[in-house]
N, C-alpha and C positions, 0 to 999 in steps of 0.2 A: 852079668849085665850091670852097668853102672846106673845108680839111682841118682835122683836129684831132688832138690826142694822146689823145683819148678812146678807150677800148677799144671794139671792135665788140661790141654786145650783141644777144642774141636777144630774142624777144618777151616773155620773162619777166624781162628785165633782167640776165641772167647773161652773163658774158664768153663769147663764142663760140670764140675762138681763143687759144691760148697758144703761146709760142715753144717749140719742141721742144728747144732748147738750155738756155735759162735759166728757162723756165717762166713768164716775164712775159707780161702781156696784149699781144695784137697790136692796134694802134690803126689808125685810118683813115690816119694819116700813114704808118705802116708798110706798109699795103696799097699806097698810091700809090708809095712808095719801091721796093717790090718789083714794081711794074707790074701789080698784080692789080686786077680789078674788085671792087667791093663786093658783098656778098651781096644777092640780091634780097629784097624784103620777104617774110617767112615761110619763106625758104629756111633749112634747118638747116645746121649746120656739116658734117655728113656729106654732105648733098646738094651743098653747095658744093664740098667736096674731090673728090667724084666727078665733078662737072661740069667742074672745072678740072684733073682728073687729078693731084691733089696728095696725097702721102702725109703731108706735114708742112709747117708754115710756121715759118720762123725769122726773127728780126730780122736785118737786113742785117749789122749789126756782130757779132752772135753767130755768124752763118754764116761770116764772115771769120775770126773767132777760132778757131772749131772746125776750119776747113780749114787754118789756119796751124799749129795745134798738133799 
């Protein structure tokens, strides 16, 4: 599957996930780098976080920086 740096969008074209550290959009590349599955079609951000037991999603680099500082 081809990945991209395109943000993950909901059915209305809005960004579904933002980094809890920097506020930037989370992309498909970020999801694969984090080892996460992509949301199912029609799955909301809240449903996704509940299903994956996630409180937040951070870019890998942001997470490293936040933990180092």
